[in-house]
C-alpha positions as CSV (number, residue, x, y, z in Angstrom):
1,M,0.0,0.0,0.0
2,A,1.4,3.4,-1.0
3,T,1.8,6.0,1.8
4,S,2.7,9.6,1.8
5,G,4.1,11.9,4.3
6,P,6.5,14.8,4.8
7,G,9.4,14.4,2.4
8,L,7.7,11.4,0.7
9,T,5.6,13.2,-1.9
10,A,6.4,12.4,-5.5
11,D,7.9,15.1,-7.8
12,P,5.3,16.8,-10.0
13,K,5.4,16.0,-13.6
14,K,7.6,18.3,-15.6
15,P,5.6,20.7,-17.9
16,G,5.6,20.0,-21.6
17,W,7.4,23.2,-22.5
18,M,10.3,22.2,-20.2
19,I,10.6,18.8,-21.8
20,G,10.4,20.3,-25.3
21,G,13.0,22.9,-24.5
22,A,15.4,20.3,-23.1
23,T,14.9,18.1,-26.1
24,V,15.6,20.8,-28.6
25,L,18.7,22.0,-26.6
26,A,20.0,18.4,-26.6
27,F,19.5,18.1,-30.3
28,V,21.4,21.3,-31.0
29,A,24.1,20.3,-28.6
30,L,24.4,17.1,-30.6
31,L,24.9,19.1,-33.8
32,Y,27.9,20.8,-32.1
33,V,29.4,17.5,-30.9
34,V,29.1,16.1,-34.5
35,E,30.7,19.2,-36.0
36,A,33.6,19.0,-33.5
37,V,34.1,15.3,-34.4
38,D,34.0,16.3,-38.1
39,Q,36.6,19.0,-37.7
40,V,38.9,16.7,-35.8
41,S,38.5,14.0,-38.6
42,G,39.4,16.4,-41.3
43,S,35.8,17.0,-42.5
44,R,35.4,13.3,-43.4
45,L,31.8,13.1,-42.0
46,E,30.6,15.6,-44.5
47,Q,31.0,13.0,-47.3
48,D,28.0,11.2,-45.8
49,G,25.5,13.8,-46.9
50,I,22.7,13.3,-49.5
51,R,24.1,12.5,-52.9
52,P,21.2,12.7,-55.3
53,L,20.2,9.7,-57.4
54,E,23.1,7.6,-56.1
55,V,22.1,4.4,-54.3
56,D,24.7,4.8,-51.5
57,G,23.7,8.5,-51.3
58,L,20.3,7.4,-49.8
59,W,22.1,6.8,-46.4
60,G,22.7,10.5,-46.4
61,I,19.0,11.0,-45.6
62,L,19.7,9.7,-42.1
63,W,22.9,11.8,-41.5
64,A,22.6,15.0,-43.5
65,P,20.7,17.1,-40.9
66,L,23.4,16.4,-38.4
67,L,26.3,17.5,-40.7
68,H,27.5,21.0,-41.5
69,A,30.1,22.4,-43.8
70,N,31.8,24.4,-41.0
71,W,31.2,26.2,-37.8
72,A,29.7,29.3,-39.5
73,H,27.2,27.0,-41.3
74,L,26.2,25.5,-37.9
75,V,26.0,28.8,-36.1
76,A,23.7,30.2,-38.8
77,N,21.3,27.3,-38.2
78,T,21.5,27.4,-34.4
79,V,19.0,30.1,-33.4
80,P,16.3,29.1,-36.0
81,A,16.6,25.5,-34.8
82,L,16.3,26.4,-31.2
83,V,13.3,28.7,-31.7
84,L,11.4,26.8,-34.3
85,G,12.1,23.4,-32.8
86,F,10.9,24.6,-29.4
87,L,7.7,26.1,-30.8
88,V,6.9,22.8,-32.6
89,S,7.4,21.0,-29.3
90,L,4.6,23.1,-27.8
91,A,2.1,21.2,-30.0
92,G,3.0,18.1,-27.9
93,M,6.1,16.0,-27.8
94,A,4.5,13.2,-29.8
95,R,3.6,15.6,-32.6
96,F,7.1,17.1,-32.4
97,V,8.7,13.7,-32.8
98,Y,6.4,12.6,-35.7
99,A,6.7,16.0,-37.4
100,T,10.5,15.8,-37.2
101,V,10.7,12.3,-38.5
102,I,8.3,13.1,-41.4
103,V,10.4,16.2,-42.4
104,W,13.7,14.4,-41.9
105,I,12.8,11.4,-44.0
106,L,10.4,12.8,-46.7
107,G,12.4,16.0,-47.0
108,G,15.6,14.0,-47.4
109,L,14.1,11.7,-49.9
110,G,12.8,14.6,-52.0
111,T,16.3,16.2,-51.9
112,W,17.8,12.9,-53.0
113,L,15.4,12.9,-56.0
114,I,15.8,16.5,-57.2
115,G,19.1,17.6,-55.5
116,N,21.0,17.7,-58.8
117,I,18.6,20.2,-60.5
118,G,20.4,23.4,-61.4
119,A,23.9,21.9,-60.8
120,P,26.5,22.3,-63.5
121,A,26.8,19.3,-65.8
122,G,29.1,16.6,-64.4
123,V,29.2,18.1,-60.9
124,E,28.2,15.8,-58.0
125,T,26.2,17.5,-55.3
126,N,26.3,16.6,-51.6
127,H,23.6,18.1,-49.4
128,I,24.2,18.6,-45.7
129,G,22.9,20.8,-42.9
130,A,19.9,21.1,-40.6
131,S,18.3,23.8,-42.8
132,G,15.9,21.4,-44.5
133,L,14.6,20.4,-41.1
134,I,14.4,24.0,-40.1
135,F,12.3,24.8,-43.2
136,G,10.0,21.9,-42.3
137,W,9.5,23.1,-38.8
138,L,8.9,26.6,-40.2
139,T,6.1,25.6,-42.6
140,F,4.6,23.2,-40.0
141,L,4.2,26.1,-37.6
142,I,2.8,28.4,-40.3
143,V,0.0,26.1,-41.4
144,F,-0.7,23.9,-38.4
145,G,-3.0,26.3,-36.7
146,F,-5.1,26.7,-39.8
147,F,-5.6,22.9,-39.9
148,T,-6.4,22.6,-36.2
149,R,-8.4,25.9,-36.0
150,H,-6.8,26.5,-32.5
151,A,-6.5,30.2,-32.0
152,W,-3.2,30.2,-30.2
153,Q,-1.6,28.0,-32.9
154,I,-2.9,30.3,-35.6
155,V,-1.3,33.2,-33.7
156,V,2.0,31.3,-33.5
157,G,1.9,30.6,-37.2
158,I,1.3,34.3,-38.0
159,V,4.1,35.5,-35.7
160,V,6.5,32.9,-37.1
161,F,5.7,33.9,-40.6
162,L,6.2,37.6,-39.8
163,V,9.6,36.9,-38.1
164,Y,11.0,34.0,-40.2
165,G,8.9,34.1,-43.4
166,G,11.6,35.9,-45.3
167,I,13.8,32.8,-45.3
168,L,11.3,31.0,-47.4
169,W,12.9,32.7,-50.4
170,G,15.7,30.2,-49.7
171,A,13.4,27.5,-51.2
172,L,13.7,29.0,-54.6
173,P,16.5,28.3,-57.1
174,G,19.4,30.6,-56.4
175,T,23.2,30.5,-55.7
176,F,24.9,27.2,-56.5
177,G,26.2,25.7,-53.3
178,V,23.1,26.6,-51.3
179,S,20.7,23.6,-51.1
180,W,17.5,25.3,-52.2
181,Q,16.3,21.8,-53.1
182,G,16.7,20.7,-49.4
183,H,14.9,23.8,-48.3
184,L,12.1,23.3,-50.7
185,C,11.6,19.6,-49.9
186,G,11.8,20.2,-46.2
187,G,9.2,22.9,-46.5
188,V,6.8,20.7,-48.5
189,A,7.3,17.9,-46.0
190,G,6.5,20.3,-43.1
191,V,3.1,21.2,-44.7
192,F,2.4,17.5,-45.2
193,A,3.3,16.8,-41.5
194,A,1.0,19.5,-40.3
195,Y,-1.9,18.1,-42.3
196,V,-1.3,14.6,-41.2
197,L,-0.8,15.4,-37.5
198,S,-3.8,17.7,-37.4
199,G,-6.0,14.7,-38.2
200,P,-7.7,14.4,-34.8
201,E,-8.9,18.0,-34.9
202,R,-10.0,17.8,-38.5
203,R,-11.9,14.6,-37.9
204,A,-13.5,16.0,-34.7
205,R,-14.6,19.1,-36.6
206,A,-16.1,17.0,-39.4
207,K,-18.2,15.1,-36.9
208,R,-19.8,18.2,-35.4
209,P,-23.4,18.7,-36.5
210,S,-23.7,21.6,-38.9
211,R,-25.6,24.6,-37.6
212,T,-28.6,25.7,-39.6
213,V,-29.8,29.3,-39.6
214,P,-33.6,29.5,-39.1
215,R,-35.4,31.2,-41.9
216,S,-37.7,34.1,-41.1
217,A,-40.9,34.7,-43.0
218,V,-41.4,38.0,-44.7
């Protein structure tokens, strides 16, 4: 039989925002550890990125978001990853995990399929960096509230768009060496993740009886 008394009470469950924040911090810390190992190894890890339309390049889908070209590349991704990742976690840790997996895998697969578009003939491209994941988190946040119809999530989406919407231009063809393909595919995967993971709210809304407006005689 369980008993309680002074000094024997259980610790309260940690709030979701704290768990989400710790998770995102741990992920970004992992990126720094991986980059440190890459620097020590003479940038050998970078070769494990996504190499489009090559069979062995498929493995890069698993590793590419963890790899960066240099410290400057990683630093540029750090703040957006912390902010956007944390905001996605506020939708619930289960949704955060599923959204991240969807963007990671589908965005990576899309990059593997179209990653050579726009590259000079004969040049082999290698896509690395967490920016595809960041773009997925960004588009997820922008549209998720409109799928769920939750006011606070709509507000978050609008604010995120106003603050970070400008980086969406990075999903358009531009400077060679910048993976606009990864940005584009990550962004599309983020919208898909938002639609799939808003399923409970959309189904509940569909089951509600429609309201009819009474007609008045004239």
